[in-house]
C-alpha positions as CSV (number, residue, x, y, z in Angstrom):
1,X,0.0,0.0,0.0
2,X,1.4,3.4,-1.0
3,X,1.8,6.1,1.6
4,X,-0.2,8.6,-0.5
5,X,-3.4,6.4,-0.8
6,X,-6.1,7.4,1.6
7,X,-9.7,6.2,2.1
8,X,-12.5,5.6,4.5
9,X,-11.5,3.3,7.4
10,X,-14.7,1.3,6.9
11,X,-14.1,0.5,3.2
12,X,-13.7,-3.2,4.0
13,X,-17.2,-3.2,5.8
14,X,-19.4,-2.2,2.9
15,X,-22.2,-4.5,3.7
16,X,-22.4,-3.5,7.3
17,X,-22.2,0.2,6.4
18,X,-25.1,-0.3,3.9
19,X,-27.2,-2.0,6.5
20,X,-26.6,0.8,9.0
21,X,-27.1,3.7,6.6
22,X,-30.1,2.2,4.7
23,X,-31.9,-0.2,7.0
24,X,-35.1,-0.2,4.9
25,X,-35.0,-2.4,1.7
26,X,-35.2,-0.2,-1.4
27,X,-38.3,-2.0,-2.6
28,X,-40.2,-1.2,0.6
29,X,-38.9,2.4,0.4
30,X,-40.2,2.7,-3.2
31,X,-43.6,1.3,-2.2
32,X,-43.9,3.7,0.7
33,X,-43.0,6.6,-1.6
34,X,-45.6,5.6,-4.2
35,X,-48.3,5.5,-1.4
36,X,-47.3,8.9,-0.3
37,X,-47.5,10.3,-3.8
38,X,-50.9,8.8,-4.3
39,X,-52.2,10.5,-1.2
40,X,-52.8,7.2,0.7
41,X,-52.0,7.0,4.5
42,X,-48.9,5.2,5.5
43,X,-49.4,1.4,6.0
44,X,-49.3,0.4,9.7
45,X,-49.8,-3.3,10.3
46,X,-50.5,-2.8,14.0
47,X,-53.6,-0.9,13.2
48,X,-55.2,-3.7,11.2
49,X,-58.4,-4.9,12.9
50,X,-57.8,-8.4,11.6
51,X,-54.4,-8.5,13.4
52,X,-56.0,-7.4,16.6
53,X,-58.7,-10.1,16.4
54,X,-56.1,-12.8,15.6
55,X,-54.0,-11.6,18.6
56,X,-57.0,-11.8,20.9
57,X,-57.9,-15.3,19.7
58,X,-54.3,-16.5,20.2
59,X,-54.2,-15.1,23.7
60,X,-57.5,-16.8,24.6
61,X,-56.3,-20.1,23.2
62,X,-53.1,-19.9,25.2
63,X,-55.0,-19.1,28.4
64,X,-57.4,-22.0,27.8
65,X,-54.5,-24.4,27.2
66,X,-52.7,-23.2,30.4
67,X,-55.9,-23.8,32.4
68,X,-56.4,-27.2,30.9
69,X,-52.9,-28.2,31.7
70,X,-53.2,-27.0,35.3
71,X,-56.5,-28.6,36.0
72,X,-55.3,-32.2,36.2
73,X,-52.5,-31.2,38.6
74,X,-55.0,-29.4,40.8
75,X,-57.4,-32.4,40.8
76,X,-54.6,-34.8,41.6
77,X,-53.5,-32.6,44.5
78,X,-57.0,-32.5,45.9
79,X,-57.4,-36.2,45.6
80,X,-54.1,-36.8,47.4
81,X,-55.0,-34.4,50.2
82,X,-58.4,-36.1,50.6
83,X,-56.7,-39.6,50.8
84,X,-54.1,-38.4,53.3
85,X,-56.8,-36.9,55.4
86,X,-58.9,-40.1,55.3
87,X,-55.8,-42.2,56.2
88,X,-55.0,-40.0,59.1
89,X,-58.6,-40.1,60.4
90,X,-58.7,-43.9,60.1
91,X,-55.4,-44.2,61.8
92,X,-56.5,-42.0,64.7
93,X,-59.7,-44.0,64.9
94,X,-57.7,-47.3,65.0
95,X,-55.4,-46.0,67.7
96,X,-58.4,-44.9,69.8
97,X,-60.0,-48.3,69.4
98,X,-56.7,-50.0,70.3
99,X,-56.5,-48.0,73.5
100,X,-60.1,-48.9,74.3
101,X,-59.4,-52.6,73.7
102,X,-56.5,-52.4,76.0
103,X,-58.6,-50.7,78.7
104,X,-61.4,-53.3,78.4
105,X,-59.0,-56.2,78.4
106,X,-57.4,-54.9,81.6
107,X,-60.9,-54.7,83.2
108,X,-61.6,-58.2,82.0
109,X,-58.4,-59.5,83.5
110,X,-59.1,-57.9,86.8
111,X,-62.6,-59.3,86.9
112,X,-61.4,-62.7,85.8
113,X,-58.7,-62.8,88.5
114,X,-61.2,-61.8,91.1
115,X,-63.6,-64.5,90.0
116,X,-61.0,-67.2,90.0
117,X,-59.7,-66.0,93.4
118,X,-63.2,-66.3,94.9
119,X,-63.5,-69.8,93.6
120,X,-60.1,-70.8,94.9
121,X,-58.9,-71.7,91.4
122,X,-55.2,-71.0,92.2
123,X,-54.0,-73.7,89.7
124,X,-56.1,-72.4,86.9
125,X,-55.0,-68.8,87.7
126,X,-51.4,-69.9,87.4
127,X,-52.0,-71.8,84.2
128,X,-53.9,-68.8,82.7
129,X,-51.1,-66.4,83.6
130,X,-48.6,-68.6,81.9
131,X,-50.7,-68.9,78.8
132,X,-51.2,-65.2,78.6
133,X,-47.4,-64.7,78.9
134,X,-46.7,-67.2,76.2
135,X,-49.4,-65.8,73.9
136,X,-48.2,-62.2,74.4
137,X,-51.5,-60.7,75.5
138,X,-50.2,-59.0,78.7
139,X,-47.3,-56.6,79.2
140,X,-44.0,-58.0,80.6
141,X,-41.1,-56.3,82.3
142,X,-37.6,-57.6,82.8
143,X,-33.9,-57.3,81.8
144,X,-33.0,-57.4,78.2
145,X,-31.4,-55.6,75.2
146,X,-32.5,-52.8,73.0
147,X,-31.4,-52.8,69.3
148,X,-31.8,-49.5,67.4
149,X,-31.6,-49.4,63.6
150,X,-31.8,-46.5,61.3
151,X,-31.0,-45.6,57.7
152,X,-27.5,-44.6,56.7
153,X,-26.7,-40.9,56.9
154,X,-28.0,-39.0,53.9
155,X,-25.5,-38.0,51.2
156,X,-25.5,-34.6,49.5
157,X,-27.6,-34.2,46.4
158,X,-25.9,-35.1,43.2
159,X,-26.9,-34.7,39.6
160,X,-28.7,-37.9,38.5
161,X,-27.0,-40.1,36.0
162,X,-29.2,-40.7,33.0
163,X,-26.9,-43.3,31.5
164,X,-28.5,-46.7,32.0
165,X,-25.1,-48.4,31.9
166,X,-23.7,-46.5,34.8
167,X,-26.9,-45.6,36.8
168,X,-26.8,-47.0,40.3
169,X,-29.5,-49.2,41.8
170,X,-31.8,-48.6,44.8
171,X,-30.4,-47.0,47.9
172,X,-28.7,-49.8,49.9
173,X,-28.4,-47.6,53.0
174,X,-32.1,-47.9,53.9
175,X,-33.4,-50.4,56.4
176,X,-35.9,-52.8,54.8
177,X,-38.3,-55.3,56.2
178,X,-36.0,-58.2,55.6
179,X,-33.3,-56.6,57.8
180,X,-35.7,-56.4,60.7
181,X,-36.8,-60.0,60.1
182,X,-33.2,-61.3,60.3
183,X,-32.4,-59.3,63.4
184,X,-35.6,-60.3,65.2
185,X,-35.0,-64.0,64.3
186,X,-31.5,-63.6,65.7
187,X,-32.9,-62.3,69.0
188,X,-35.3,-65.2,69.2
189,X,-32.4,-67.6,68.5
190,X,-30.4,-66.0,71.2
191,X,-33.0,-66.8,73.8
192,X,-35.4,-63.8,73.9
193,X,-38.6,-64.4,75.7
194,X,-40.6,-61.4,74.4
195,X,-39.8,-58.9,71.6
196,X,-41.4,-55.7,70.4
197,X,-40.7,-53.4,67.4
198,X,-41.4,-49.7,68.0
199,X,-43.8,-50.7,70.7
200,X,-45.6,-53.4,68.7
201,X,-45.5,-56.8,70.4
202,X,-44.5,-59.8,68.3
203,X,-46.4,-63.0,68.8
204,X,-46.9,-66.2,66.9
205,X,-49.3,-64.4,64.6
206,X,-47.2,-61.4,63.9
207,X,-45.5,-60.6,60.6
208,X,-43.0,-58.0,59.4
209,X,-43.9,-57.0,55.9
210,X,-43.1,-54.2,53.4
211,X,-45.5,-52.1,51.4
212,X,-43.5,-50.1,48.9
213,X,-40.9,-48.2,51.0
214,X,-42.9,-48.6,54.3
215,X,-42.3,-51.4,56.8
216,X,-45.3,-52.9,58.5
217,X,-45.8,-54.9,61.7
218,X,-49.2,-56.5,61.7
219,X,-50.3,-54.0,59.0
220,X,-49.2,-51.0,61.2
221,X,-46.5,-48.8,59.7
222,X,-43.3,-48.2,61.5
223,X,-41.4,-44.9,61.7
224,X,-37.6,-44.4,61.8
225,X,-35.6,-45.2,63.9
226,X,-36.6,-48.9,64.4
227,X,-36.3,-49.9,68.1
228,X,-36.3,-53.6,68.8
229,X,-36.8,-54.4,72.5
230,X,-36.1,-58.0,73.7
231,X,-36.4,-59.5,77.2
232,X,-34.2,-62.3,78.2
233,X,-31.3,-63.5,80.3
234,X,-29.0,-60.4,80.6
235,X,-25.9,-62.5,80.9
236,X,-26.3,-64.4,77.7
237,X,-28.9,-62.6,75.4
238,X,-26.5,-59.9,74.1
239,X,-23.6,-62.3,73.8
240,X,-25.5,-65.0,72.0
241,X,-27.1,-62.4,69.6
242,X,-23.6,-61.0,68.8
243,X,-22.3,-64.5,67.9
244,X,-25.3,-65.7,65.8
245,X,-26.4,-64.9,62.3
246,X,-28.6,-62.0,63.4
247,X,-25.7,-60.1,65.1
248,X,-23.4,-60.9,62.2
249,X,-25.9,-59.6,59.7
250,X,-26.4,-56.4,61.7
251,X,-22.7,-55.8,61.8
252,X,-22.5,-56.4,58.0
253,X,-25.1,-53.8,57.4
254,X,-23.1,-51.3,59.4
255,X,-19.8,-52.1,57.7
256,X,-20.9,-52.4,54.1
257,X,-23.9,-49.9,53.8
258,X,-23.3,-47.6,56.8
259,X,-26.7,-48.5,58.3
260,X,-26.7,-47.1,61.8
261,X,-27.2,-49.6,64.6
262,X,-26.8,-49.7,68.4
263,X,-27.1,-52.6,70.8
264,X,-27.5,-51.8,74.5
265,X,-28.2,-54.0,77.5
266,X,-30.8,-52.8,80.0
267,X,-31.6,-53.8,83.5
268,X,-35.3,-53.3,83.0
269,X,-37.4,-52.9,79.9
270,X,-41.1,-53.1,79.4
271,X,-42.8,-54.7,76.4
272,X,-46.6,-54.1,75.9
273,X,-49.1,-56.8,75.3
274,X,-50.8,-57.4,71.9
275,X,-54.3,-56.0,72.3
276,X,-55.7,-57.6,69.1
277,X,-55.3,-61.2,70.3
278,X,-58.5,-62.8,71.6
279,X,-59.6,-66.1,73.0
280,X,-61.2,-68.1,70.2
281,X,-61.5,-71.6,71.7
282,X,-62.1,-73.0,75.1
283,X,-62.5,-76.6,76.2
284,X,-63.1,-78.1,79.6
285,X,-60.2,-79.9,81.3
286,X,-60.9,-83.6,81.3
287,X,-60.0,-84.1,85.0
288,X,-62.6,-81.5,86.0
289,X,-65.3,-83.0,83.9
290,X,-64.9,-86.4,85.5
291,X,-64.9,-84.9,89.0
292,X,-68.5,-83.5,88.9
293,X,-70.5,-83.9,92.1
294,X,-71.8,-87.4,92.6
295,X,-75.6,-87.8,92.8
296,X,-76.3,-84.8,90.6
297,X,-76.9,-86.5,87.2
298,X,-76.8,-84.2,84.2
299,X,-79.2,-84.3,81.3
300,X,-76.5,-85.2,78.9
301,X,-72.8,-86.2,79.2
302,X,-70.4,-83.2,79.4
303,X,-73.0,-80.7,80.7
304,X,-72.8,-79.2,84.2
305,X,-75.6,-78.2,86.6
306,X,-77.1,-74.8,86.4
307,X,-75.9,-73.7,89.8
308,X,-72.5,-75.4,90.4
309,X,-70.7,-75.0,93.6
310,X,-67.0,-74.1,93.7
311,X,-66.1,-77.8,94.3
312,X,-67.7,-79.1,91.1
313,X,-67.2,-76.1,88.8
314,X,-65.5,-77.5,85.6
315,X,-62.2,-75.8,85.0
316,X,-61.4,-74.7,81.5
317,X,-58.2,-73.8,79.7
318,X,-58.1,-71.0,77.2
319,X,-55.9,-70.8,74.2
320,X,-55.1,-67.8,72.0
321,X,-54.1,-68.7,68.5
């Protein structure tokens, strides 16, 4: 380039300069000029009635679509709230009925003990007490151990992996029903005489199940943490549990999946009775049937007189399935 040649500094940007200096296309400018020469008003698209009507219709359609999309969500929310409210009401009603059953059962036990005491049925009273203890219908107190289990500590939120080849499975740090089953069976194997989970007494009719992510004991949901209380010999219960499969499994959960657990020996723990158990069958003891009062024949074999005395009252044993 010669030193004497000069020019505009934007010579190399002709296209950009043209766009900045003449933003309107020449054809549009010529059409506007013709309209002006013919005495017509300038064309303004925004003043077109048709455009206004179309804009209103589009806005109405968008508003209708938004409402239609929000309606299912609102309906689902209302249904969910209604179901939650009904579940809470039923649960409160069930808890009230359970407390009423426990109160009535206590009154029945007191009246039953008084009646047996008046009839001098000490042997039957002892047998009935043992059966109630074995069936789990009455509260028990004694030394034992308390096993507490809880989910692993929560980890900070991470971005979910959408790759199916590298995505992880379900959270292994959560306590599931099978974990409680193995631990409870380990306590029974160690010599536990009575066990409860979060205050729910385990009997021969109890079951620990799962319903989705919830853990149920006799269809009653449990809340974290899970406290397993067992009554047994304080000198051997904890040691036997630590050495058997239940204790080993609990330690494995802690080491491999960070499931929190704690085993403590207690000098005295209380396990409530199971209020839903009831007497379904009753049969007379054979020795009592054969020892009816002599000289008072009955109308049929196996029946007793209408007004038996304490000496010829047939004794019965009660079993709770």
